[in-house]
N, C-alpha and C positions, 0 to 999 in steps of 0.2 A: 504493500500500501504506499509506504513512503516513497520507494523508488517511482511509482507511477505517477505521483505529483511532480516529477521532474521530466518526465517524458514530454511534455509541452514545449520544454527548451531544447529538445534534440533536433537537430538539422534533418528534416526529412528529405528522402529522395524518391524519384519516380523514374523508372528505366534507367537508373544510374545517374540522373541529373538532379543535382541539389535544387530544392525548390525554394533556397533563400535567393537563387538569382532572379526568379520571377517576383518574389516579394520587394525586391530592390528595385525592380523597373516599374512596379505597380503605381507608385506615388506619382511618377511623371506622367502617367496616361491619365489620372483623375482629375489632375488640376486643368481648368479651362484655360485656352489661349485667347488672348486678344486678337480681334479680328480687324481687318483694313476697312473699317467703315465709320461713319461718323457718330454713332451711338451704339455703346456697348450694351449688353443685358444686364441684370441686377446682379447675377453671380459674378462676373468678370468685374463690374464696378466695386462690388463689396471686396473682392480679392485684392483689386488696385488699392483701395483705401486701406486696407489692413497692411499691406506691404508697407505702404508710404509711411503709416504711423509708427510700425516697429522700426523702420530704418530710421525715421527722425530721432526716437528714443535711444536706439544703440549708439548712434553716431553723434549724437550731440556733444557730448564732452571729448571727442576725437578731432584733432585738427584736420585741415583738408589733406595732408598727405594720407592719412588713413581711409578716406572716403572711397578709394579705389577697390577697397575690400567689401563695399557694400553688396555687389551682386553675390560674391561667394559666401558671405554670411547669411544672407537672406534666403539663398538658395538652400544652404544648409538646414536653416531654421524649419523651411516649409518641409524640406524632406525628412528631418527627424520627426517633426510633428505628425506627417502622415503616417510614417512608419509605427510611431507609438500609438496614434488613434486605430490604424487599421488592425493592429496586433490584439484589441479589444473584443472585437467582431468573434463570435464562435467559430471553431475548426480553423482557424488561421493561426500564422506563425509570426511571432515578434521578432525581427533580425536585431533589434537593438538590446534584446537580452543576452546577447552573445558579447563576452568582453573582448574578444580578439577582434570583432568588427569596430567596436566602440574605440578601442584603442588605435585602429587604423584610420579612425576619423579624427582622434585626438592628437596624435602624435605628428602627424604633418602640419597641423593647423598650429601647434604649440612652437614646432621647430621653425616655422616660417616667421613666426613673430620674434624668435630669439634672434634668427639670422638677420633679419631686417634691422633689429636694435643694433647688433654688431657692425652692421655694414654702414648705417647711417650716423650712429651716434654711440661710439664705443665707449668713450669715456662715462656718459650717462648711464650706459647699461651696466658697466662694472660698478658704478657707484651704488646702485641697489644692492650689491652684496655686503655693503658696509655701511649701517646707519650712522648718521651724523653725531658726533660727540661721543663715540665709542672709546671707552677705556682702553690703554695700550694693551694690557694683559689679555684682554677679551678679543681682540681683533682676530686672531687666528680662529677661535672657536666660532665666532659670528660669522665669518667667511664661509666656514665648512657648514653651518646650519642653514646659511642663506642659499648655499649652492644646491644643498640636499632639497631644500624647499623648491628650489626652481624646477630640479629634475623630477619631482614628485607631482608637480602640475599636471601633466599629461594623464599620470595614473590616476590622479583624483577626478579629471574629467571622466575618464572611460568607467571607472568603479561607479562613480556617483550614478550615472546614467544607466549601468547594468543592475547596480543594487536596488534603486528605486523601483524601476519597472519589475525586476525579478519578484520583490518582496509583495508589490500589489497584485501581481497574477497569481502568485502561491495563495495569498490571503483571500482572494476571490474563488479560487478553486477549493480551498479548505472550508470556506463557508457554504458553497453551493452544494459540496459532497455532505456536509452537516444537514443542511437542510433537506436533503434527499432521503437520507437515511432515517431522519425523524418524522417524516412525513406520515407514516402508519402508526407509528409508536406514540407521539406527541404531537399532533397536528397544530395546536396553538403555539407551541415552541417552534415548530418548524416555519408556521407564518410570519413570526416574528424574526425568524432568521432571514427569511426571505426579504422582509422589508430592510434589515441590515445590508443584504447583499446589494439590493437596488442603490443604497446610499454609497457602500462600497464602489459600485460600478461607476456612480457619478464621481465620487473623489477620484477614481482612477482616470477617468477622462480629464480630471483639472490636472491630475499628475503628468499625464501625458504632453500635456500643452506646456506646463511649467518647466518640466525637466529639459524639452526641446529648447525652450528661451533661456533656462539657465546656463545652459552647454554653449550657446552661441553669445551670451552676455559675457561669461567668463572668458572666453576667446577675445571678445571685444577689448575687455578690460586688459588683457595681456597685449593686445596691439597699442592700446592707449600708452602702456609704458614704453613701448618700442618707437613710436613715432611723436 
């Protein structure tokens, strides 16, 4: 029983082809694309408004040099949000519960921000490793601590996204399993458990959106330090 709870996170294959490839391409299909006409429909207009608002909020504290990242970060935000939300549907697979894939997103983005900082302002980037006013005996220790915290950033990005989505999916499955098994023995308790399941599902919808936003927000903060 314990192992079956984690079967939902295993990568399924069909005729030897991993279905994670289909799950990764699906978000780009469901988003409507603007047409070359004077007036768009309501869905396209709402999507454009959403993208403009989030782009404005993300890049408000970043100077002009970092605005070239807007297309990449907003594409990543929509992509992660779609993957997280599609994973809540029954009989679907959530690719963002795989730590390897999340690390594949986090490491290149983090490394790009570090390389940009080293290339354009090396002194300012190295200054982050040593706070102002540090006592001389503490300088080697603080440099080591700040260096370790710098390299932990991509791990924190990937683990945070994986852990939050995995915990939510497991909690929903445990609650639904309990409601099903108690349906004939304790119908009242089962009904209350179903109500709790509905609340957890709404919470998981919010978590799916928030975690995608937090992932991109942290990358934008790393970018702000570099540019």
